[in-house]
SENU-795279 format. One record per residue: residue number from 1; residue in one letter; x, y, z of N, C-alpha, C, CB in turn. Coordinates in steps of 0.02 Angstrom, whole numbers, plus 50000, padded with zeros to 5 digits. Glycine has a CB too. Example, Ala and Ser with C-alpha at 12.3 -4.5 7.8 and 13.67 -1.06 7.14 Angstrom:
nr  rest  n.c1  n.c2  n.c3  ca.c1  ca.c2  ca.c3  c.c1  c.c2  c.c3  cb.c1  cb.c2  cb.c3
1  a  50660  49716  50390  50615  49775  50390  50660  49835  50390  50565  49776  50452;
2  s  50642  49888  50354  50684  49947  50357  50645  50002  50394  50704  49970  50286;
***
This chain:
nr  rest  n.c1  n.c2  n.c3  ca.c1  ca.c2  ca.c3  c.c1  c.c2  c.c3  cb.c1  cb.c2  cb.c3
1  m  48783  57642  59902  48715  57629  59883  48672  57691  59891  48687  57571  59923;
2  f  48684  57730  59945  48646  57791  59957  48658  57840  59900  48665  57822  60024;
3  r  48721  57844  59875  48735  57890  59820  48696  57871  59757  48809  57891  59805;
4  i  48690  57807  59743  48651  57785  59684  48578  57805  59693  48658  57708  59673;
5  f  48551  57792  59753  48481  57810  59766  48472  57886  59760  48459  57786  59837;
6  r  48520  57925  59788  48515  57998  59785  48517  58023  59713  48571  58029  59826;
7  k  48562  57993  59672  48566  58014  59602  48502  57996  59565  48626  57981  59568;
8  k  48474  57937  59577  48412  57917  59544  48355  57962  59567  48396  57843  59558;
9  f  48351  57976  59632  48299  58019  59658  48305  58089  59628  48302  58023  59735;
10  s  48366  58115  59624  48378  58180  59595  48357  58181  59521  48451  58201  59602;
11  l  48373  58128  59484  48355  58123  59414  48279  58122  59407  48386  58061  59383;
12  i  48245  58085  59449  48171  58081  59445  48141  58149  59460  48144  58029  59496;
13  l  48165  58185  59511  48140  58251  59527  48153  58300  59469  48171  58277  59591;
14  t  48212  58295  59439  48228  58338  59383  48180  58325  59325  48300  58328  59361;
15  l  48168  58262  59310  48123  58245  59255  48052  58270  59270  48122  58170  59243;
16  l  48029  58262  59331  47963  58286  59350  47958  58362  59342  47946  58266  59421;
17  l  48011  58398  59364  48012  58471  59357  48011  58490  59283  48073  58500  59391;
18  m  48049  58455  59241  48049  58469  59170  47981  58458  59138  48102  58426  59134;
19  v  47947  58404  59158  47880  58391  59132  47833  58446  59154  47854  58322  59156;
20  f  47837  58466  59218  47794  58519  59244  47804  58583  59206  47808  58530  59319;
21  v  47867  58604  59196  47882  58666  59161  47859  58660  59088  47957  58682  59164;
22  s  47869  58603  59056  47847  58593  58987  47772  58600  58981  47869  58525  58960;
23  l  47736  58570  59027  47663  58575  59027  47641  58647  59037  47632  58531  59081;
24  m  47675  58683  59081  47657  58752  59093  47665  58794  59029  47700  58782  59150;
25  y  47719  58784  58993  47731  58823  58933  47686  58801  58875  47803  58818  58913;
26  s  47672  58737  58870  47631  58713  58813  47558  58732  58821  47637  58638  58806;
27  c  47535  58744  58881  47465  58763  58892  47455  58838  58893  47440  58733  58958;
28  g  47508  58876  58886  47503  58949  58890  47479  58980  58826  47569  58979  58909;
29  s  47460  59042  58830  47441  59081  58771  47466  59152  58782  47364  59080  58759;
30  d  47464  59192  58731  47488  59260  58736  47432  59305  58763  47512  59286  58668;
31  n  47437  59320  58828  47388  59363  58860  47420  59428  58882  47356  59327  58921;
32  s  47472  59450  58845  47510  59508  58866  47469  59571  58868  47569  59517  58821;
33  s  47414  59575  58831  47373  59636  58831  47319  59634  58884  47342  59646  58763;
34  l  47312  59578  58919  47261  59572  58971  47289  59592  59038  47234  59501  58973;
35  p  47247  59622  59082  47271  59638  59149  47282  59575  59190  47221  59684  59185;
36  p  47322  59578  59243  47333  59520  59285  47266  59494  59312  47381  59535  59342;
37  s  47260  59429  59314  47199  59400  59343  47219  59353  59400  47158  59362  59289;
38  t  47172  59344  59445  47187  59303  59503  47170  59231  59490  47149  59328  59564;
39  g  47198  59186  59531  47182  59115  59528  47113  59103  59556  47234  59074  59564;
40  s  47093  59039  59559  47027  59021  59584  47017  59041  59656  47016  58947  59576;
41  s  47072  59053  59693  47066  59073  59763  47054  59148  59770  47129  59053  59801;
42  g  47061  59185  59715  47054  59258  59718  47118  59292  59739  47000  59276  59765;
43  i  47172  59255  59747  47236  59284  59768  47275  59305  59706  47277  59234  59810;
44  d  47301  59367  59708  47342  59393  59653  47413  59399  59679  47315  59462  59627;
45  i  47459  59360  59652  47529  59362  59675  47572  59409  59633  47559  59293  59674;
46  t  47542  59442  59584  47579  59489  59542  47611  59542  59586  47534  59521  59489;
47  g  47676  59553  59575  47712  59603  59614  47777  59577  59640  47669  59627  59671;
48  t  47806  59615  59687  47871  59599  59717  47860  59571  59787  47916  59661  59719;
49  w  47897  59517  59801  47894  59483  59866  47965  59481  59895  47865  59410  59859;
50  e  47972  59496  59960  48037  59496  59992  48035  59459  60057  48062  59568  60003;
51  g  48090  59423  60072  48092  59387  60135  48158  59349  60143  48035  59338  60140;
52  t  48154  59291  60175  48214  59254  60191  48207  59180  60173  48230  59260  60265;
53  w  48264  59146  60169  48267  59074  60158  48319  59045  60205  48283  59057  60083;
54  a  48312  58980  60220  48361  58946  60262  48366  58873  60241  48343  58952  60337;
55  s  48427  58850  60231  48438  58781  60213  48431  58736  60274  48508  58772  60181;
56  s  48411  58674  60261  48406  58626  60316  48476  58604  60340  48366  58564  60295;
57  n  48529  58623  60303  48596  58607  60326  48619  58651  60384  48646  58614  60268;
58  q  48578  58700  60403  48590  58746  60459  48653  58787  60451  48593  58707  60524;
59  i  48677  58793  60389  48736  58834  60375  48717  58892  60329  48791  58791  60342;
60  d  48681  58877  60276  48664  58928  60226  48596  58959  60240  48665  58897  60156;
61  d  48594  59026  60235  48531  59063  60238  48542  59132  60208  48504  59068  60311;
62  g  48488  59167  60193  48496  59234  60164  48429  59264  60147  48538  59230  60102;
63  s  48431  59315  60105  48370  59349  60085  48348  59325  60016  48380  59426  60085;
64  l  48285  59337  60002  48254  59314  59939  48207  59369  59915  48216  59246  59949;
65  t  48212  59387  59851  48167  59435  59820  48141  59404  59756  48202  59503  59806;
66  a  48075  59404  59748  48044  59376  59688  47995  59426  59658  48009  59309  59704;
67  s  47992  59427  59592  47943  59468  59556  47902  59422  59512  47977  59524  59513;
68  f  47836  59423  59521  47791  59378  59485  47742  59418  59443  47754  59333  59533;
69  t  47723  59389  59386  47668  59414  59345  47620  59355  59336  47693  59441  59275;
70  q  47559  59364  59360  47510  59310  59361  47459  59318  59305  47474  59306  59428;
71  s  47439  59261  59276  47384  59259  59228  47342  59198  59245  47411  59256  59154;
72  g  47283  59209  59275  47242  59153  59297  47276  59115  59352  47227  59107  59238;
73  t  47285  59051  59343  47317  59009  59394  47390  58994  59379  47279  58944  59402;
74  s  47418  59028  59330  47489  59019  59315  47525  59085  59322  47499  58989  59244;
75  f  47590  59082  59330  47630  59143  59336  47702  59129  59315  47628  59169  59409;
76  e  47738  59183  59304  47809  59179  59289  47843  59241  59318  47822  59174  59212;
77  g  47909  59241  59318  47945  59297  59345  48018  59283  59355  47915  59319  59409;
78  t  48048  59319  59403  48119  59312  59419  48127  59307  59494  48160  59371  59390;
79  i  48185  59281  59515  48200  59275  59586  48274  59292  59596  48184  59204  59612;
80  s  48288  59325  59652  48357  59340  59673  48367  59313  59742  48372  59418  59670;
81  i  48421  59277  59752  48435  59244  59816  48505  59262  59838  48426  59166  59810;
82  t  48513  59286  59900  48579  59303  59925  48608  59246  59968  48576  59369  59967;
83  n  48673  59243  59970  48711  59195  60011  48701  59122  59991  48691  59203  60082;
84  s  48675  59108  59932  48668  59040  59909  48729  59019  59868  48603  59031  59868;
85  p  48758  58961  59882  48813  58938  59840  48789  58912  59773  48852  58883  59877;
86  c  48723  58909  59762  48695  58878  59702  48662  58927  59654  48646  58826  59721;
87  i  48615  58966  59679  48576  59010  59636  48578  59081  59663  48502  58986  59631;
88  s  48595  59129  59619  48591  59199  59640  48532  59233  59606  48657  59237  59622;
89  t  48519  59216  59543  48459  59240  59508  48434  59184  59463  48474  59304  59466;
90  g  48370  59186  59447  48343  59135  59403  48274  59153  59378  48340  59070  59439;
91  s  48251  59116  59329  48185  59124  59300  48136  59079  59337  48185  59107  59225;
92  v  48074  59104  59346  48022  59069  59384  47963  59054  59339  47999  59112  59445;
93  s  47935  58994  59347  47872  58975  59314  47834  58932  59363  47885  58937  59246;
94  g  47768  58947  59373  47732  58909  59422  47657  58912  59414  47750  58931  59489;
95  s  47622  58884  59464  47549  58882  59463  47521  58889  59534  47524  58816  59431;
96  i  47457  58909  59536  47422  58919  59599  47359  58876  59598  47404  58994  59611;
97  s  47346  58842  59653  47285  58803  59661  47258  58818  59730  47298  58726  59651;
98  g  47204  58857  59734  47179  58879  59798  47230  58923  59832  47162  58819  59844;
99  n  47252  58905  59891  47304  58942  59926  47372  58908  59922  47285  58953  59998;
100  d  47378  58857  59879  47441  58822  59870  47475  58846  59807  47429  58746  59867;
101  i  47540  58855  59811  47579  58880  59756  47639  58835  59746  47601  58954  59768;
102  s  47658  58824  59684  47720  58787  59669  47753  58820  59610  47705  58711  59656;
103  f  47819  58823  59613  47856  58852  59557  47926  58825  59553  47858  58928  59562;
104  g  47951  58823  59493  48019  58800  59481  48062  58860  59464  48021  58748  59425;
105  v  48124  58856  59486  48174  58908  59470  48230  58874  59432  48201  58943  59536;
106  v  48247  58903  59375  48301  58877  59334  48355  58930  59328  48276  58855  59263;
107  a  48417  58911  59346  48474  58955  59340  48533  58912  59317  48490  58991  59408;
108  g  48545  58912  59251  48597  58868  59224  48577  58796  59233  48665  58882  59257;
109  t  48621  58756  59264  48605  58686  59275  48569  58675  59342  48669  58644  59274;
110  d  48564  58728  59382  48531  58723  59447  48456  58731  59439  48559  58776  59496;
111  k  48419  58683  59466  48346  58685  59464  48320  58674  59535  48317  58632  59414;
112  t  48273  58716  59555  48245  58713  59623  48169  58715  59618  48272  58771  59667;
113  l  48136  58673  59658  48063  58671  59661  48041  58700  59728  48036  58599  59651;
114  f  47998  58752  59725  47970  58784  59784  47897  58766  59790  47980  58861  59781;
115  t  47873  58751  59851  47802  58741  59865  47786  58782  59927  47785  58665  59875;
116  a  47725  58812  59927  47709  58856  59983  47633  58866  59989  47743  58924  59976;
117  t  47615  58895  60045  47547  58919  60056  47550  58995  60051  47518  58896  60126;
118  v  47502  59024  60015  47503  59095  60002  47438  59128  60026  47514  59110  59927;
119  t  47444  59188  60053  47386  59230  60069  47393  59293  60026  47382  59248  60146;
120  s  47351  59341  60036  47355  59402  59995  47421  59439  60002  47298  59448  60011;
121  n  47455  59432  60060  47517  59469  60069  47575  59429  60099  47504  59528  60112;
122  s  47568  59363  60107  47623  59323  60133  47626  59254  60100  47617  59316  60209;
123  m  47685  59226  60100  47696  59161  60070  47751  59126  60110  47716  59167  59994;
124  s  47740  59063  60128  47792  59026  60163  47788  58953  60144  47786  59034  60240;
125  g  47845  58921  60140  47846  58851  60120  47915  58821  60120  47816  58844  60052;
126  k  47924  58772  60075  47985  58733  60072  48015  58735  60001  47972  58660  60093;
127  y  48078  58717  59996  48109  58710  59931  48152  58647  59931  48152  58772  59914;
128  v  48164  58621  59871  48211  58565  59861  48250  58579  59797  48173  58496  59858;
129  v  48316  58573  59801  48358  58581  59742  48360  58514  59706  48431  58606  59762;
130  t  48336  58513  59644  48329  58450  59608  48387  58433  59562  48266  58451  59567;
131  s  48428  58484  59544  48487  58469  59504  48537  58526  59511  48469  58458  59430;
132  g  48598  58512  59493  48651  58563  59496  48697  58551  59555  48620  58631  59501;
133  y  48737  58601  59570  48788  58596  59622  48760  58576  59690  48824  58662  59628;
134  c  48703  58603  59709  48673  58590  59775  48617  58539  59773  48647  58655  59805;
135  s  48616  58497  59723  48563  58447  59716  48552  58409  59781  48580  58398  59659;
136  g  48489  58404  59801  48472  58368  59862  48462  58414  59922  48524  58319  59878;
137  d  48485  58477  59918  48475  58523  59973  48401  58540  59980  48517  58588  59962;
138  t  48378  58548  60042  48309  58567  60056  48311  58624  60107  48268  58507  60083;
139  g  48255  58659  60112  48251  58713  60161  48183  58745  60161  48304  58764  60147;
140  i  48179  58802  60195  48116  58838  60202  48125  58910  60177  48091  58837  60275;
141  f  48069  58943  60163  48071  59014  60145  48007  59047  60167  48082  59023  60069;
142  s  48010  59113  60176  47953  59153  60195  47961  59222  60165  47945  59156  60273;
143  v  47909  59246  60130  47913  59312  60098  47848  59350  60109  47928  59305  60022;
144  l  47854  59417  60105  47796  59462  60110  47790  59502  60046  47802  59509  60171;
145  k  47728  59517  60027  47716  59557  59967  47729  59630  59982  47644  59547  59941;
146  k  47767  59662  59938  47784  59734  59946  47736  59777  59909  47855  59748  59923;
***
C-alpha cells in the first residue's frame, strides 16, 4: 500500500513540477538584449554558486555548482552535482519571491525540485526528487555566490 501511495505522490509532484515549468516558459519573453534585473527583493542571483548537498538517506552527499541568469523574478541556468546516483548535470528553471527561491532541475527522466532562502551571497534549502531513478529522495543543500 505504501508503494502505491509513494507512486501516486511521486506522480502528483511530477505533474505539479511540469505545470510549474510550463507556466514559467509560457510567461517568458525574449529579453536577451536586456541586462540582468533583480527580483522584487532586490537580490540578483545571476552568476555561479558553489556548495554542498546531502541526502536525507545519510549515505549520499557531494558538491554542487550552479550557474543562473536572472530576468526579473524568473531565472534559468545549469547545475552540476557530484556523487549523485541520479543527476550529474541538468537544466534549471525557477522563480524568486522575496527571499524565497524555487527551481526545478531536469536531467533525462530525473526531475528534482529545489526550494531555498537566498541572500545576496548565500542560498540554503531543501530538495525533493520527483521522478526518475531516485524518486522520493529528499535532502538539503547550501551554496555561496562566487
